[in-house]
N, C-alpha and C positions, 0 to 999 in steps of 0.2 A: 113361644117367644121368650127371650131372656128378660129377666127382671133386674132392676137396679140393685146392686149389691150394697149392703149397709153394714158398717162396723165402726169400731172406735179406736182400734189399736194401731192404725196406720194402713196404707193401701198402696198398691202399685198396679197400673194398667199398662199392658203392652200388647202389640199385635201378634206375639208368639207366646204360647203358654209357658215355655221354659224360662224365658226372660222375666215374665211376671213373677214366677215362682222364685227365681233367684233374688229379685228385689224384695219380695215378701220375707224370705228367710233372713236377709240382712236386717230388715226392720225388727224381726222377732228376736234377733241377737243383740238388739240395742243400738243398731246403726241408725243414722239419721237419714233424711230423705235424699240428700246428696249422695251419701255412700250407697244407699240402695239403688240410686239411679246409675251410678258408675258401674256397679256390679251388673245391673240389667243391661246397660249399654254394651258392656264387654260380651255378655252372653248372646245378645241378639245379633251382634256382629258375626257370631259363629253359626247360630241356628237359623238365621234368615239372611243368607249371604247374597241373595239376589236383590235385596232391598238396601243393604248397608254393609259397611266394613270399617275396620280401623284405618283403612286407607281413604277415608272420606272426611267430611266436615260435620260440624255440629253446632247447635245453638241452644242456650239455656235461658230460662227465666226462673229465678230463685226468689222465693218470698219467705221472710222470717216475720212472725207476728210482731206488729208494732213498728215495722220498718218498711221503707219503700222497696219494691222489688228491684233486683239487680239482674242485668243481662250479661251473658258471656257470649262473645263473638269468637267462635272457634273455626273461622273460615281461613283457609290457606290462600296465600297470594301466588300470582304467576311467577314461574321460575325466572331467574336472572337472564337466561338465554332465550326465554319465550317472547321474542319480538317478531315483527312481521318478516324480517329477513329469514328467520328459522323456517317460516312457512311460505317462502317465496315460490311462486308458481301456482299457489292455491287460491281459489276464490273464497273458500271458507275453511275454518278449522276442522280437522278430522274429529269425528265423534267417537271413534273406537281406536284401540291400539296405542302404542307408545306415544305417538304424537298427540293423542288426546289426554295423556297423563301429564299435564303441564302445570298443575297447581299443587302446592304443598297440601298434604292431608292434615287438617287441623283438629280432628275430633279428640285425639288422645291428649293434645295440649289443653283442650277444653275440660277434659276429665280432671287434669292436674289443677287447673285454675279453680274449678268448682270445689275440689277437696281442700285447697288452700283457703278458700273463702269460708268453708264450713269448719275449719280447724278449731275455731274458738267455741264451738257448740258443745264441747264435752269430750269424753273418752272416744278416741278414734279407733275404728277397726283397721287392722293392717291391710296393706295393699294385697298381700298374698291371699287374704280371705276374700277380698272383693273380686279378685280375678279367678278364684278357685273353680267356680262353676264353668266359666268360659273355657278354661284350660281343660277341664274334664270333658266337656262336650266336644271340643276339637279333637282331643286324643281318643276318646272312646267311641265317638260318633253320635250323630243325631239323625232322626228320620226326616227324609226330604219331604217337604210339604207339597201339596198339589199345586199351589201357586208357583213354587219354584220349578216344578216340572213343566207347568204350562208356559211360563215365561221363557224358560230355557229353550223349549221347543219353538216358540214363536220367534226368538231372536238367534236361533242356532246359526244361521248363515252368516250373521255378523260377528259371532263370537268364537266359533269352533277353531279357527286358525290362529287365534291370538296367543301370545306367549303365556304359557302356564294354565290357560283356561281348561283345555281338554283334560289335562292330567288331574286337575283339581275337581272339576264339576261335571265331567261327562263319564259315562260308563261304556267302554268299548266304542268310543266316538259318538255315542248317542245320549240324549238327555236321560237322567236317572228317573226311574219310575217313582211315583209317590210311595213313601215308606222305605225306599232304599236307604241303607245306613251310610251316611256321608261322614267320612273321617278326614280330618285336616291336621295331620301330625306335625307338619312344619309350622303351621299357625299356632298349634299348641306349644311348641318350643318357643316361639316368639312371645306369646303371652306369658309363659313361664319366665322368660328372660326379663320382661318388664316387671313381673312380680318381684323378682330378686333384685333388680338393679334400679328400679324406679321408672316412672313414666317419662322422665326427661331423656332417658336413653333413646327413645324413639326419634329424638331430634339432635341430640348432641353426644351420643355414645356409640358403642359398638354396633348396635342395631341400625342407627342412622348411617354409619359408614357402609354397612352391607347394602342397605336399600339404595343409597346414593350411587354406589358402584354399579349395581344391577340396572338401575334406571338409565344410567349413562350407557351401559353396554347395549341396552335395548333401543337406544336412540330416542329416549325421552329427553326433553330439555332440562328436566330436574336434575339437581346435583346435591351432594351432601351439604354443601354450603347453603343451599336454599332451606334445607331442613334446620340447619344450625341457627339461621336468622329468625326462625319463626317463634312467636309467642302468642298464645291466646290472650284476649283482652276483655276486661270488664267494661261495660258501657251503661249509660242511663237509658232505660227502655223508652220507647214512645208510648203515649197513652192518649185515650180519648175519654172525655167525660160524658156519660149517659145519664139518664134521669135518676137512676138508683145505684149506679156503680161506676167504677173506673176500670177500663180494660187496657191491658198492657200487651205490647208486642215488641219485636226487635226492630232497631233502626236499620238503615241501609248498611251493608249491601243486600239485606233481605227485603222481601215484599211485605213485611209487617205493616208498613204504612197503608197499603191497600186494604189489608184485613180490617184495620181500625177505621178507615174511611167508610167502608161498606156499612159498618154498624152505625157510625155517626150519621150517614146519609139516610139509611133506612129508618132510623128513629124519627127523622124529620118528616117522613111521609105519613106518619100517623095511622099506620095500618092497625086495625082493631082485631082481626081474626087471623089465625094461622092456617096454613095448608091450602088456602084458596088462591085465586088469581092474584089478588092484591099482594099477598105475601111473597109468592114466587116471582111475579113480575117485578115487584119492588126491589127485591134483592138482586135480581139479574140486572136491572137498570142501574142500581147503585154500584154493582160490580163494574159495569162499563165505564162509569165516571171515574171510579177509583183506579182502574187499570190504565186509563189514559194519563192520569197523573203519574202513576208508577213508571210507565214507560218513558216519561220525560225526565224523571229525577232520580230513580233508584240506580245506583252504581256504587263503585268504591266510595266509602264514606268521606275520603279526602277530596273527592271530586263532585260531590252532590251539589247541584246548583241551588244554593240557598238552604235555609233551615227547613227540613221536612216537616217540622212541627207546625209550620204555618198552614198546612193543609188540614190540620186537625182542630183549628180554632173555630168557635161557633160561627163567626161571620163567613168564613170560607165554606164551611159545610152548608150553611143556609143557602148561599148562592148556588152551589152545585146541586143541592137537592131541588131547588126551584126549577132547575133546567130539566129535571126528569119528568117525562110525560107519563102520567098515571095509567094511560090506556094504550099507548103505542110504543113499540120497541124501537130503540135507536138503531139505525143500520150498523151492522157488525159483519165481518170480524176486524179486529186489530191483531197484531202479531201476538203469538203465544208460545209457550215453552213446555216441554215434558219434564218428568222427574220421577225418581224412585227413592223412597224415604221411609223412615219409621218415626212415629211420634209415641212418646211414653210420658206418663205422669206419675208422680209419687207424692205421698203425704206421710209424715210421721206423727207419732203420738203427741208431740209438742206443737203441732199445727204448722210446721214448716212445709212448704210446698215447692215442687219442681215441675215445670213444663219444659220438655226436652225433645229435641229433634236431631236425627242423625241420618246422613245420606251419602250415597255415592253418585247422585244425580240420576243417570239412566240405569236400568236394570243391569247389575254387575259392573256399573261404572264404565271405565275404559275397556273392561274385559281383560285387563292385564293382571295376572297373578304372579307376584315376584317369587321366583323359584327358591331363593335362599331364605325367605322369611314367611312365605305363605300369605302375604298381604295383597288383597285385591285393591287396585288403585282407582280412584274416582275419575270421572271425565267432566267435572264441574267447569273446567276451563273452556269447554266448547261453547259456553254461553257468551264468551267474548266474540267480537267480530273483528274482521281485518280492515274494515272501512275506517280510515283515519279520522273522519269527521263524526263517527258514531259516538253516542254516549258511553257505550261499553266497549270501546275499542281496546284491543290487546296492547298492553305495555308491561314490561317486567315489573314485578312488585305490586301490581294492582290486584285488588280483590274482584272476583267475578260476581255478576248478578246472581242472587240466590232466591229460589222459590221458597226456601225453608222459612217458617215463622211460627214458633210456638206461642201460644196465647195464654193469658191469665187474667181473670176478672176478680176484683175485690168489691163486694157488694156492701152497701151502707149498713145492712143488717148483720154483718159479720161473716157472711159466707165467703169462702175462697174457692175459686173455680179454675184450676188448670185444665186446658183442653187443647186439642189440635188434631192433625191428621197428616198423612202423607198424601201425595197426589198432584204435585207440580202446580199447574195452573189452577187446579181445583181446590188447593188448600184454603185460600181465603173464603171461597164460596161454601165449602163444607163447614168451616168454622162458623160462618154466619148462619147456616142452617141449624147447626147444633145449638148455638147460643140463643138464637131467637126462639126456637121451639121450646127450649127449657126456660129461659129467663123472661120471655114475653108472652108466650101462648100456653103455658101451663102443662106441657108434656113432662113426663118423668124423664130423668136423665137418660135412661136406657131407651125409652121411646124416641127421644130426640136424636140419638145416634142411629137407631134402627130404621127410622122412617125413610121413605123413598127420597132419593137425592137427585140432584141435577148437576150439570157441568156445562158452563159456557166456555167454549174453546176446546183445547186439546190437552191430553196428558198421556203419560206412558208411551210416548212416541207416536201418538195418533196424529194424522194430518188434518182430520176434519175439525172445523171450528164452529160447528152447529151447537145449538142448545140441546144437550143430550139429557134424556130423562130415563130413569129406570121404569120398567113397565108396570109398576104398581100404582102409578098416578092414575086418577080417574080420567076416563076418556073425555069427559066434558071440559076438564081443566086443560088437557092437551089441546083440544080444539080452540079453546079461548085464547091460549097462548099463540097458536098459529094465526088466528084471526087478528091478533094484535101486531102481527108482523114478525114474530120470532121464527127462526128457521129450526123447527123442532125435529129432533131425531129420537125416536123411542127405541131404546136398546132392547135386545132380546131377553136380557137377564132381569130378574127381580132384585137381585143383590149383585151388583157389578163391581169388579175390581177397579174399573175405570173411575169410580167415585171415591177411591181412596180407602184407607183404613183409619177411622177416627176413634177417639176415646175421650173420656172426660172424668174428672173427679170433682166433687164438691164437699167441702168441710163446712159444717154449720157451726154457729157460735157455741153450741153446747158440746162440741167435740165429735158429733156423729159425722162419719164420712160416707159418702155415696160414690159408687163407681159404675161406669158403663164402658163396655168394649164393643167394637164393631163386629157384627156377625159376618161381614165380608172378609174378615181377617182370620188368622189362626190363633188369636189371642184369648186372654182371660183377664178378669179382674181378680187380683189375689190380695186377701186381707190378712194382716198380721195378727 
């Protein structure tokens, strides 16, 4: 079993070892937590391409000691041409192909916004240095992971005929074997161009013109004008006050509200011991209450019906917690959604912390790889619907619903804890498992991440909405959950990708940093 890594000079955790090492090296060279995260984000977009890409979205929580955390919303909006008439004759939006590539990719703009925010922290490392590892990995090649091989195989029928996919990610028309050397020379040129000309070129420069032209040629509704209109934005994060800490997350269009509600509701249940029926049942039932609110209110922030903070005040949480039956499961399912994502955390020597998430939505996103730039484009826009009366109905310029939600807790004793996971519908649930195990029931940080997990609903394109459990849970607990009315499905795996790839860092008041990485991933914790 892995043990919690401890150090003092800064730390980065990522679900791929090369991304974590990239961020660590930037910290060792005097870079700050934001610079380390930009470098890691660029690298992981190359080395973990089934999970994320520079053609996706991103969200940040940034904490500077003595100041309130700041959120960055790097979510792209629907194209100006992306209205219901563009998809006439369809009952639903396409999930793959050029028609699914209908929202601007926001993550690079988020990198730029984060670097601007951190510009006052001292001597800045040049962009060329921050992107150097990503460029090298794309040019020289990286070993394909087993998870990339497995997911490419599972989704091959959906992806193999899409523009640019086979040429980039298949070998002789077949999924690459684990360990195959994947080279992405066109993407290396694109990253090199950004290093020379600046990140804004992705939206308003030569690179943007190339991408806009190719997207139009492929019959995506996106155009260069959509890229030119995009700016990432800072925002005030949502927060919930618990007994000994404040926990922060992203506002709409993310499901950060539900992540915070789960913790607020669970605290009101007064559960005394972890890992038993009360712990797991309590969190699952809190999840149901939070998801029902989420599905009513989380949408483009300009269209949210009322202030989402009203669901985080003590009176509202008290009322919803009182509706939870401590012994019986609320009938389920409600609608759910899949997703493919990476979460990473960084802390520097000065105590600045970053909780960051980057995604293309489904594995390989829309499956479209732009020939001229090597950029894999997201399919986040398929979370819109074509029903005019729906909360998340498609309209040009609107932001789609996002499962992404990086978390950060500030404890009264001085501890700072960025944490998060990938995993679509499972993100708030895994966050709650990791947080409560560490902060409420005394598990070490690594134990909290490694311990068996559950998922109510679906993720990674799964259709089943059962309560899924890894097979390491005690049989008596499984039976107790079934007897309480939960539709339990025990998975074959002890460590299942279905449960996401989580990670966490904690910095103590004395400067000691602890880090934990998910054994379900290909990642590490790297200390500076």
